[in-house]
C-alpha positions as CSV (number, residue, x, y, z in Angstrom):
1,X,-10.6,-12.2,-9.8
2,X,-7.7,-14.1,-11.5
3,X,-7.3,-17.8,-10.7
4,X,-4.4,-19.8,-11.8
5,X,-3.6,-23.5,-12.3
6,X,-1.0,-25.0,-9.9
7,X,2.0,-24.1,-12.1
8,X,0.8,-20.5,-12.5
9,X,0.9,-20.8,-16.3
10,X,-2.8,-20.4,-17.1
11,X,-5.1,-17.8,-15.6
12,X,-8.8,-17.4,-15.7
13,X,-10.5,-14.1,-15.3
14,X,-13.9,-13.9,-13.5
15,X,-16.8,-11.6,-14.4
16,X,-16.6,-8.1,-12.8
17,X,-17.2,-7.8,-9.0
18,X,-19.0,-4.7,-7.7
19,X,-19.1,-3.5,-11.3
20,X,-18.9,0.2,-11.7
21,X,-17.5,0.9,-8.2
22,X,-14.1,2.5,-7.7
23,X,-12.1,0.0,-5.6
24,X,-9.0,1.3,-3.9
25,X,-7.9,-1.9,-2.1
26,X,-9.2,-5.5,-2.0
27,X,-7.7,-8.0,0.5
28,X,-8.3,-11.6,1.4
29,X,-8.2,-12.5,5.1
30,X,-5.2,-14.7,5.8
31,X,-6.9,-15.9,8.9
32,X,-10.0,-17.0,7.0
33,X,-9.3,-17.4,3.2
34,X,-13.0,-17.3,2.2
35,X,-13.4,-13.8,3.6
36,X,-12.5,-10.8,1.3
37,X,-12.9,-7.1,2.1
38,X,-12.9,-4.3,-0.5
39,X,-12.5,-0.6,0.1
40,X,-14.7,1.3,-2.3
41,X,-16.1,4.6,-3.3
42,X,-19.5,3.6,-4.6
43,X,-21.8,5.9,-6.5
44,X,-24.7,6.9,-4.4
45,X,-23.3,5.0,-1.4
46,X,-20.2,7.1,-1.2
47,X,-17.1,5.9,0.7
48,X,-17.7,2.4,2.1
49,X,-16.5,-1.1,2.5
50,X,-17.8,-4.3,0.9
51,X,-17.5,-7.7,2.6
52,X,-17.6,-11.2,1.2
53,X,-17.5,-14.4,3.3
54,X,-17.8,-16.8,0.4
55,X,-14.7,-16.0,-1.6
56,X,-16.2,-13.3,-3.6
57,X,-19.5,-14.8,-4.8
58,X,-21.7,-12.6,-2.7
59,X,-20.9,-9.1,-1.3
60,X,-22.6,-7.0,1.4
61,X,-21.9,-3.4,2.2
62,X,-20.7,-2.7,5.8
63,X,-23.6,-1.7,8.0
64,X,-21.5,1.0,9.6
65,X,-18.7,2.2,7.1
66,X,-15.8,4.3,8.4
67,X,-16.8,7.8,9.3
68,X,-15.3,10.6,11.5
69,X,-17.3,11.6,14.5
70,X,-19.7,14.5,13.9
71,X,-18.2,17.9,14.8
72,X,-19.8,20.0,17.6
73,X,-22.4,22.5,16.4
74,X,-20.6,25.5,14.8
75,X,-17.4,23.7,14.1
76,X,-16.2,22.2,10.8
77,X,-15.4,18.5,11.1
78,X,-13.7,15.9,8.9
79,X,-15.6,13.8,6.3
80,X,-14.3,10.6,4.7
81,X,-13.8,11.1,1.0
82,X,-12.7,7.5,0.3
83,X,-11.5,4.4,2.1
84,X,-8.0,3.8,0.8
85,X,-6.2,1.0,2.6
86,X,-7.1,-2.3,4.4
87,X,-5.0,-4.3,6.8
88,X,-6.1,-7.6,8.6
89,X,-5.5,-7.5,12.3
90,X,-3.1,-9.7,14.2
91,X,-3.4,-13.5,13.9
92,X,-4.5,-13.6,17.5
93,X,-7.5,-11.3,16.8
94,X,-9.8,-13.0,14.3
95,X,-12.3,-10.5,12.9
96,X,-10.2,-7.5,13.5
97,X,-9.4,-5.2,10.6
98,X,-7.9,-1.7,10.2
99,X,-8.4,0.8,7.4
100,X,-7.0,4.1,6.4
101,X,-8.9,6.9,4.7
102,X,-8.6,10.2,2.9
103,X,-8.4,12.6,4.6
104,X,-6.0,10.7,6.9
105,X,-8.0,8.7,9.5
106,X,-7.5,5.3,11.2
107,X,-10.5,3.0,11.8
108,X,-10.9,-0.5,13.4
109,X,-13.4,-3.2,12.9
110,X,-13.9,-6.1,15.3
111,X,-16.6,-8.0,13.3
112,X,-14.9,-8.8,10.0
113,X,-15.5,-5.4,8.5
114,X,-19.2,-4.9,9.1
115,X,-18.9,-2.0,11.6
116,X,-16.1,0.5,11.9
117,X,-15.0,2.8,14.7
118,X,-12.4,5.5,14.7
119,X,-9.1,4.9,16.5
120,X,-9.2,8.0,18.8
121,X,-5.5,7.8,19.6
122,X,-4.9,9.0,16.0
123,X,-8.1,10.6,14.8
124,X,-8.4,12.8,18.0
125,X,-4.7,13.2,18.7
126,X,-4.0,16.8,19.5
127,X,-1.0,16.6,17.1
128,X,-3.1,15.4,14.1
129,X,-3.7,18.9,12.7
130,X,0.0,19.5,12.6
131,X,0.9,16.0,11.2
132,X,-1.7,16.5,8.4
133,X,-1.5,20.2,7.7
134,X,0.4,20.1,4.4
135,X,-1.3,20.5,1.0
136,X,-2.7,17.2,-0.3
137,X,-1.2,15.5,-3.4
138,X,-3.5,14.9,-6.4
139,X,-6.4,12.6,-5.3
140,X,-6.2,13.7,-1.7
141,X,-4.1,13.0,1.4
142,X,-4.2,9.3,2.3
143,X,-3.4,7.0,5.2
144,X,-1.8,3.8,4.0
145,X,0.8,1.1,5.0
146,X,-1.0,0.1,8.2
147,X,1.4,-2.6,9.6
148,X,0.9,-4.9,12.5
149,X,3.9,-6.5,14.1
150,X,3.3,-10.3,13.9
151,X,5.1,-10.6,17.3
152,X,2.8,-8.2,19.1
153,X,-0.6,-6.9,18.2
154,X,0.0,-3.7,20.2
155,X,2.9,-2.7,18.0
156,X,1.7,-0.9,14.9
157,X,2.9,1.4,12.1
158,X,1.1,3.7,9.6
159,X,2.1,5.9,6.7
160,X,0.6,9.1,5.5
161,X,1.0,11.1,2.3
162,X,1.6,13.8,3.3
163,X,2.5,13.5,6.9
164,X,5.1,10.8,7.3
165,X,5.6,7.4,9.0
166,X,4.4,6.8,12.6
167,X,4.7,4.0,15.2
168,X,2.5,2.9,18.1
169,X,3.4,0.5,20.9
170,X,-0.1,0.6,22.6
171,X,-2.4,-0.5,19.8
172,X,-3.0,3.0,18.5
173,X,-3.6,4.8,21.7
174,X,-0.6,7.0,21.0
175,X,1.7,7.6,18.1
176,X,5.3,8.9,17.5
177,X,6.9,10.0,14.2
178,X,9.5,7.6,12.8
179,X,11.1,9.5,10.0
180,X,14.7,10.1,10.9
181,X,17.0,9.7,7.9
182,X,14.2,10.2,5.3
183,X,14.7,13.2,3.0
184,X,12.0,15.7,2.4
185,X,13.2,18.1,-0.2
186,X,9.9,19.9,-0.4
187,X,10.2,21.1,3.2
188,X,12.5,24.0,4.2
189,X,13.6,22.3,7.4
190,X,16.5,20.0,6.6
191,X,15.6,17.1,8.9
192,X,11.9,17.5,9.9
193,X,10.3,15.2,12.5
194,X,7.2,14.8,10.4
195,X,5.7,16.0,7.1
196,X,7.4,13.5,4.8
197,X,5.7,11.7,1.9
198,X,6.0,7.9,2.2
199,X,4.3,6.1,-0.7
200,X,4.5,2.5,0.7
201,X,6.1,0.8,3.7
202,X,6.5,-2.9,4.2
203,X,7.9,-5.0,7.1
204,X,9.4,-8.4,6.6
205,X,7.0,-11.1,8.1
206,X,9.9,-13.3,9.3
207,X,12.1,-10.4,10.5
208,X,9.6,-7.8,11.6
209,X,12.3,-5.4,12.7
210,X,13.3,-5.0,9.0
211,X,11.3,-2.3,7.2
212,X,11.5,-1.1,3.6
213,X,10.0,2.2,2.4
214,X,9.2,3.6,-1.1
215,X,9.1,7.4,-0.6
216,X,8.5,10.4,-2.8
217,X,12.2,11.2,-1.9
218,X,13.7,7.7,-2.5
219,X,13.9,4.1,-1.4
220,X,14.9,3.4,2.2
221,X,15.6,0.5,4.6
222,X,15.4,0.5,8.4
223,X,16.4,-2.0,11.1
224,X,14.1,-0.9,13.8
225,X,16.7,-1.3,16.6
226,X,18.7,1.4,14.8
227,X,15.7,3.8,14.6
228,X,16.9,5.6,11.5
229,X,16.2,5.1,7.7
230,X,19.0,4.5,5.3
231,X,18.5,5.6,1.7
232,X,19.3,2.6,-0.5
233,X,17.7,3.9,-3.7
234,X,20.8,5.9,-4.6
235,X,22.2,2.6,-6.0
236,X,19.5,2.5,-8.6
237,X,20.5,3.7,-12.1
238,X,20.1,7.4,-12.6
239,X,18.0,6.9,-15.7
240,X,15.4,5.1,-13.5
241,X,15.7,7.1,-10.3
242,X,14.4,5.8,-7.0
243,X,10.9,7.4,-6.9
244,X,7.9,5.1,-7.3
245,X,4.8,3.9,-5.5
246,X,4.9,0.2,-4.7
247,X,7.3,-1.8,-2.4
248,X,7.3,-5.6,-2.3
249,X,9.3,-7.8,0.0
250,X,10.4,-11.4,-0.5
251,X,8.3,-13.6,1.9
252,X,11.3,-15.6,3.0
253,X,14.4,-13.4,2.4
254,X,14.6,-10.1,4.4
255,X,17.4,-9.0,2.0
256,X,15.3,-9.1,-1.1
257,X,12.7,-6.6,-2.2
258,X,11.3,-5.1,-5.5
259,X,10.3,-1.6,-6.6
260,X,8.8,-0.1,-9.8
261,X,10.4,3.3,-10.5
262,X,8.4,6.0,-12.2
263,X,9.1,9.5,-13.6
264,X,9.3,11.5,-10.3
265,X,9.5,15.0,-11.9
266,X,6.5,17.3,-12.4
267,X,4.9,14.9,-14.9
268,X,1.4,14.0,-13.8
269,X,-0.2,11.5,-14.2
270,X,2.9,9.5,-13.5
271,X,4.6,7.3,-16.1
272,X,7.5,4.9,-16.4
273,X,10.8,6.8,-17.0
274,X,11.2,7.4,-20.7
275,X,8.3,5.1,-21.4
276,X,10.5,2.1,-20.7
277,X,9.0,0.3,-17.7
278,X,11.0,-2.1,-15.5
279,X,11.0,-3.7,-12.1
280,X,14.2,-3.5,-10.0
281,X,15.2,-6.1,-7.4
282,X,17.8,-6.0,-4.7
283,X,19.0,-9.3,-3.0
284,X,21.4,-7.7,-0.6
285,X,19.3,-5.1,1.3
286,X,19.9,-2.3,-1.2
287,X,23.6,-2.5,-1.8
288,X,22.9,-3.2,-5.5
289,X,19.9,-3.5,-7.9
290,X,19.1,-5.5,-11.0
291,X,16.8,-4.4,-13.8
292,X,14.0,-6.9,-14.7
293,X,12.2,-6.0,-17.9
294,X,12.1,-9.1,-20.0
295,X,8.5,-9.4,-21.3
296,X,7.7,-5.7,-20.6
297,X,7.3,-3.1,-23.3
298,X,10.8,-2.0,-24.6
299,X,9.3,1.4,-25.5
300,X,6.1,3.5,-25.4
301,X,5.1,1.9,-22.0
302,X,3.6,5.1,-20.7
303,X,2.1,3.8,-17.4
304,X,3.0,3.3,-13.8
305,X,2.0,1.0,-10.9
306,X,0.2,2.2,-7.8
307,X,1.2,1.4,-4.3
308,X,-1.4,-1.4,-3.7
309,X,-1.1,-2.8,-7.2
310,X,2.1,-4.9,-6.8
311,X,2.5,-8.0,-4.7
312,X,4.2,-11.4,-4.2
313,X,2.9,-14.9,-3.5
314,X,4.7,-17.5,-1.3
315,X,5.5,-19.9,-4.1
316,X,8.9,-21.5,-4.8
317,X,10.1,-19.6,-6.7
318,X,8.1,-16.5,-5.6
319,X,5.5,-15.2,-8.1
320,X,5.3,-11.5,-8.6
321,X,2.3,-9.6,-9.9
322,X,1.6,-5.9,-10.8
323,X,-1.3,-4.0,-12.4
324,X,-0.8,-0.9,-14.4
325,X,-2.6,2.4,-14.9
326,X,-3.0,1.2,-18.4
327,X,-5.2,-1.7,-17.4
328,X,-2.8,-4.7,-17.8
329,X,-1.8,-7.2,-15.1
330,X,1.7,-8.7,-15.5
331,X,2.9,-11.9,-13.8
332,X,6.2,-13.5,-13.2
333,X,6.7,-17.1,-12.1
334,X,10.4,-16.7,-11.5
335,X,10.9,-13.8,-9.1
336,X,10.8,-11.2,-11.9
337,X,13.2,-12.8,-14.4
338,X,10.4,-12.9,-17.0
339,X,7.1,-11.2,-17.2
340,X,3.9,-12.0,-19.1
341,X,0.7,-10.1,-19.5
342,X,-2.1,-12.3,-18.0
343,X,-5.0,-9.8,-18.5
344,X,-5.4,-6.7,-20.6
345,X,-7.9,-4.0,-21.4
346,X,-9.0,-3.4,-17.9
347,X,-9.7,0.1,-16.4
348,X,-6.9,1.7,-14.4
349,X,-5.8,-0.9,-11.8
350,X,-5.6,0.3,-8.3
351,X,-5.1,-2.9,-6.3
352,X,-3.5,-6.3,-6.9
353,X,-3.4,-8.8,-3.9
354,X,-2.8,-12.5,-3.5
355,X,-5.3,-14.7,-1.8
């Protein structure tokens, strides 16, 4: 855990938490700041969730981690490989959390993450085999970007790589694809209903009808009333491209968001384009973008940033933070104008969140 002084100039790094475990996502509960939940793949324990109710001093494994129902005898069922994404429930539902897994599954907890149950409206949906039938990307197919509309706890979204972006208006009992306008150049069908590869989707907390998406095939914006995605990444410089993992929105301005482009060709593991990393910001809903690289390596920066590893605080000006696959956390106190490494020499960083 990194803790700053009030001006966000000085940062203190704690001792390791859950040392040796692979942690895909770690999230502080905005409804109860002392509670933190971590999605982990832990040695002999396997895929699980750890819970702290004292701001990270003590941790306890969930008594019933997310798991698919056992298949009937003679049939092959699904088995959770890892818990990938965590989302707190609606403000009106204290104790409720959702998580996404690999392979793609949706789970809900009503007791602050101690016991988890499958959301049958997705996990047992008769369309699930078709939604999730494509070959998994490296590391496995994952469910992510579980979003709760702050106006209505029954209105939800989720993203799947591969699979696409989906919407529910009945708290997960049923789901519909929401991919119109998104390109999918790896699918023969020109405008498929599903099968896309969203990397990260965010909704704006003050204007929840505004959605931004970072996709394997570009950066998009949607105003939900229109029901169709518009590709706004084409305005990014060609040398950077518009493929990346993270998407971050400004907490007060629906027109402002940030992305971190990566080399989207056949190179794997992913790196910054040309080894010259940069963040790009739009302040007009994607009509134009500005490169923000002051303080980042000018060359030989061969890393990228994962989808959970970039976030913003609510400061004035907004603070931005990202962790790299090279084990460095960068911070900006001025909305990306200048960057500073605040911790280095970590393992590969998979999650950076503000508490």
